[in-house]
C-alpha positions as CSV (number, residue, x, y, z in Angstrom):
1,M,0.0,0.0,0.0
2,Q,2.8,2.3,0.9
3,Y,4.6,1.6,-2.3
4,R,1.4,2.2,-4.2
5,V,1.0,5.6,-2.6
6,Q,4.6,6.5,-3.4
7,F,4.1,5.3,-7.0
8,M,1.0,7.4,-7.4
9,A,2.8,10.4,-5.9
10,L,5.7,10.0,-8.4
11,L,3.2,9.6,-11.2
12,R,1.4,12.8,-10.4
13,F,4.8,14.7,-10.1
14,W,5.9,13.4,-13.5
15,L,2.6,14.4,-15.1
16,K,2.8,17.8,-13.6
17,Q,6.3,18.3,-14.9
18,K,5.2,17.0,-18.4
19,E,2.3,19.5,-18.3
20,N,4.6,22.3,-17.4
21,S,7.0,21.4,-20.2
22,M,4.2,21.4,-22.8
23,G,3.0,24.7,-21.5
24,N,6.5,26.2,-21.9
25,K,6.6,25.0,-25.6
26,R,3.2,26.5,-26.3
27,S,4.4,29.8,-24.7
28,I,7.5,29.9,-26.9
29,I,5.4,29.3,-30.0
30,Q,2.9,32.0,-29.0
31,I,5.8,34.5,-28.4
32,L,7.3,33.7,-31.8
33,V,3.9,34.3,-33.5
34,I,3.4,37.6,-31.7
35,L,6.9,38.7,-32.7
36,G,6.2,37.8,-36.3
37,L,2.9,39.6,-36.4
38,S,4.5,42.7,-34.8
39,A,7.2,42.8,-37.4
40,L,4.6,42.7,-40.2
41,L,2.6,45.4,-38.5
42,V,5.7,47.7,-38.2
43,A,6.5,47.1,-41.9
44,A,3.0,48.0,-43.0
45,L,2.9,51.1,-40.9
46,T,6.3,52.2,-42.3
47,W,5.1,51.7,-45.9
48,W,1.9,53.6,-45.3
49,A,3.8,56.5,-43.6
50,N,6.3,56.8,-46.5
51,N,3.6,56.7,-49.2
52,K,1.5,59.2,-47.4
53,G,4.4,61.5,-47.2
54,I,5.1,61.3,-51.0
55,T,1.4,62.0,-51.8
56,S,1.3,64.9,-49.4
57,Q,4.4,66.4,-51.0
58,S,3.0,65.9,-54.5
59,Q,-0.2,67.7,-53.5
60,A,1.8,70.4,-51.9
61,D,3.8,70.9,-55.1
62,L,0.6,71.1,-57.1
63,F,-0.9,73.9,-55.0
64,S,2.3,75.6,-54.0
65,D,2.6,79.4,-54.7
66,E,5.9,78.7,-56.4
67,V,4.1,76.9,-59.3
68,E,3.3,79.4,-62.1
69,L,0.5,78.4,-64.4
70,E,0.1,80.2,-67.7
71,G,-3.3,81.9,-67.8
72,P,-5.7,82.2,-70.8
73,L,-4.1,84.1,-73.7
74,S,-5.5,87.5,-74.6
75,P,-7.1,87.9,-78.1
76,E,-3.9,89.8,-79.2
77,A,-1.7,86.9,-78.1
78,L,-3.9,84.3,-79.7
79,E,-3.7,86.2,-83.0
80,A,0.1,86.4,-82.7
81,K,0.2,82.6,-82.0
82,S,-2.0,81.8,-84.9
83,S,0.2,83.9,-87.3
84,E,3.4,82.0,-86.4
85,A,4.5,80.2,-89.4
86,I,5.4,76.5,-89.4
87,V,8.6,76.2,-91.5
88,N,10.2,73.2,-93.1
89,D,13.9,74.0,-93.1
90,M,14.4,71.6,-96.0
91,N,12.3,73.7,-98.4
92,P,13.7,76.7,-100.4
93,K,12.4,80.1,-99.8
94,A,11.5,83.0,-102.1
95,V,12.4,86.6,-100.9
96,F,10.1,89.2,-102.5
97,K,11.5,92.7,-102.5
98,T,8.9,95.2,-103.4
99,N,8.6,99.0,-103.3
100,K,6.3,98.5,-100.3
101,G,8.6,96.3,-98.3
102,T,10.0,92.7,-98.2
103,F,8.2,89.5,-97.5
104,E,9.4,85.8,-97.6
105,I,7.6,82.7,-98.8
106,E,8.4,79.1,-98.1
107,L,8.0,77.0,-101.3
108,F,6.5,73.6,-100.9
109,A,9.1,71.9,-103.1
110,S,8.6,68.4,-101.6
111,E,4.9,68.4,-102.0
112,M,4.6,70.5,-105.2
113,P,7.8,69.8,-107.3
114,I,6.3,70.8,-110.7
115,T,4.8,74.1,-109.6
116,T,7.7,75.2,-107.3
117,G,10.3,74.0,-109.9
118,N,8.7,76.3,-112.5
119,F,8.5,79.2,-110.1
120,I,12.1,78.8,-109.0
121,K,13.3,78.6,-112.7
122,L,11.5,81.8,-113.6
123,A,12.7,83.6,-110.5
124,E,16.3,82.6,-111.1
125,E,16.1,83.8,-114.7
126,G,14.9,87.2,-113.4
127,Y,11.5,86.8,-114.9
128,Y,9.7,88.4,-112.0
129,D,12.1,91.3,-111.5
130,G,10.3,94.6,-112.4
131,T,6.9,93.1,-112.7
132,K,3.9,94.6,-110.9
133,F,1.0,93.4,-108.8
134,H,-1.7,94.1,-111.4
135,R,-4.8,92.8,-109.6
136,V,-5.4,93.7,-106.0
137,I,-8.7,93.0,-104.2
138,E,-8.9,93.8,-100.5
139,N,-10.1,90.9,-98.3
140,F,-9.4,88.5,-101.1
141,M,-5.9,88.4,-102.7
142,I,-3.1,90.1,-104.5
143,Q,-2.0,88.9,-108.0
144,G,1.2,89.2,-109.9
145,G,3.7,87.4,-112.1
146,D,2.7,88.8,-115.5
147,S,5.7,89.9,-117.6
148,N,3.4,92.3,-119.5
149,T,3.3,94.5,-116.4
150,K,6.9,95.5,-117.1
151,T,5.5,97.7,-119.8
152,D,3.2,100.8,-119.6
153,N,0.5,99.1,-121.7
154,T,-2.0,98.4,-118.9
155,A,-4.5,97.0,-121.4
156,T,-2.4,93.9,-121.6
157,Y,-1.9,93.4,-117.9
158,G,-3.1,90.0,-116.8
159,Q,-2.7,88.4,-120.2
160,G,1.0,87.6,-120.2
161,G,3.0,84.5,-119.4
162,P,6.4,82.8,-120.0
163,G,5.3,81.4,-123.4
164,Y,4.3,78.0,-122.1
165,T,2.0,76.4,-119.6
166,I,2.6,73.8,-116.9
167,Q,0.6,70.8,-115.7
168,D,-1.9,71.4,-113.0
169,E,-0.5,69.9,-109.8
170,F,-3.5,68.9,-107.7
171,V,-2.3,67.3,-104.5
172,A,-4.3,66.9,-101.3
173,G,-2.6,68.0,-98.2
174,E,-3.2,69.8,-94.9
175,R,-1.0,72.8,-96.1
176,L,-2.1,72.7,-99.7
177,T,-5.3,74.7,-99.3
178,N,-6.0,78.3,-100.2
179,V,-6.0,79.9,-96.8
180,R,-4.6,83.3,-95.7
181,G,-0.9,83.7,-96.4
182,T,-0.6,81.0,-99.1
183,I,0.6,81.5,-102.6
184,S,-1.3,79.8,-105.4
185,M,-1.2,79.5,-109.2
186,A,-3.4,81.7,-111.3
187,N,-4.8,80.3,-114.5
188,T,-7.4,81.0,-117.2
189,G,-9.9,78.5,-115.7
190,Q,-9.0,75.9,-118.3
191,P,-7.0,72.8,-117.3
192,N,-3.2,73.1,-117.4
193,S,-3.3,76.8,-118.2
194,G,-1.0,78.1,-115.5
195,G,2.4,79.6,-116.4
196,S,3.9,82.4,-114.4
197,Q,1.1,84.3,-112.7
198,F,0.3,83.7,-109.0
199,F,-1.7,85.2,-106.2
200,I,-1.3,85.5,-102.5
201,N,-4.4,84.9,-100.4
202,T,-5.1,87.6,-97.8
203,V,-8.1,85.7,-96.3
204,D,-9.2,82.0,-96.4
205,N,-10.3,81.2,-99.9
206,T,-10.8,77.4,-99.7
207,N,-13.5,77.6,-102.4
208,L,-10.5,78.0,-104.8
209,D,-9.2,74.5,-103.9
210,F,-9.5,71.7,-106.5
211,D,-11.2,69.4,-104.0
212,K,-13.7,71.7,-102.3
213,E,-17.0,73.1,-103.2
214,P,-18.1,74.7,-105.5
215,L,-15.3,73.0,-107.6
216,S,-15.5,75.7,-110.2
217,S,-12.0,77.1,-109.5
218,K,-8.9,75.0,-109.2
219,H,-5.8,76.8,-108.0
220,P,-2.8,74.7,-106.7
221,V,-1.2,76.1,-103.5
222,F,2.6,75.8,-103.6
223,G,3.9,77.9,-100.6
224,H,3.0,80.2,-97.8
225,V,4.3,83.5,-96.3
226,I,6.6,83.0,-93.4
227,S,7.6,86.6,-92.7
228,G,6.3,90.0,-93.8
229,M,2.6,89.2,-94.0
230,E,2.0,92.8,-92.9
231,I,3.6,93.9,-96.2
232,V,1.2,91.6,-98.1
233,D,-1.7,93.1,-96.2
234,A,-0.5,96.7,-96.9
235,I,-0.4,95.9,-100.6
236,S,-3.9,94.5,-100.5
237,Q,-5.2,97.8,-99.1
238,V,-3.7,100.2,-101.7
239,E,-6.1,102.3,-103.7
240,T,-7.2,100.6,-107.0
241,G,-8.9,101.7,-110.2
242,P,-10.6,99.9,-113.0
243,R,-9.8,96.1,-113.2
244,N,-8.5,96.3,-109.6
245,L,-5.2,97.8,-110.9
246,P,-3.4,99.7,-108.2
247,V,-3.4,103.5,-108.9
248,E,0.2,103.7,-107.8
249,P,2.2,100.8,-109.1
250,V,3.3,98.1,-106.6
251,V,6.5,96.8,-108.1
252,I,8.3,93.5,-107.4
253,E,11.8,94.7,-107.6
254,S,13.3,91.2,-107.2
255,V,12.5,87.6,-106.2
256,T,15.5,85.8,-104.7
257,I,15.5,82.1,-104.1
258,V,17.2,80.9,-101.0
259,S,18.0,77.2,-101.0
260,A,17.7,75.0,-98.0
261,E,21.5,74.8,-97.7
262,G,21.6,78.6,-97.1
């Protein structure tokens, strides 16, 4: 009986020690889990704090007094912007020196090789030197390029040419439309009847395009004014007489071709 009591006492002691040992293991596991979760929480809080700081800084930059935003342009500034010419540096240019001032035209050689080639040929031969703008209509266009205007016989003005005609070069393109500042070929209204005469549009005249209504006039555009449009405007406002001929001659003293190479 005594031995049994002692055995039972030893058994209870061993079980208690075993229970304590299992509890210690569970405690260690719980501590490790808590430490792991704490590390994840700290990492998440750090990430959130950093990203919130960047967002706040970006928002501060957007609304900072140091950020200068360009306000709406005035009507005058808008007009100046719209008149800025887009220039292709690979295209040749024609410099018109007149008794009213000088203006410069970019020739669309890449898009209109036939028309520009003919114009350049005549200019380099001096064909246009001394000719006059013989037809000037305000709010429409100014026309020149007739060798007959080198004489005093005004009855023949508008009827002259180089002695040949060129092929109509009808090409569709964003720039190849009769808008303000463009230079276009004059003709008799018949196909392939252009030669040397040209006109410069002082307003938009898209009704003169070959591919726009009313399709009754077909005048190929081959360049546009890139500087001195105020001179063209001044010419368009001179006093005119019968047949829209300027009362005081507007003379093209010279046309100089400037190549893309300079």
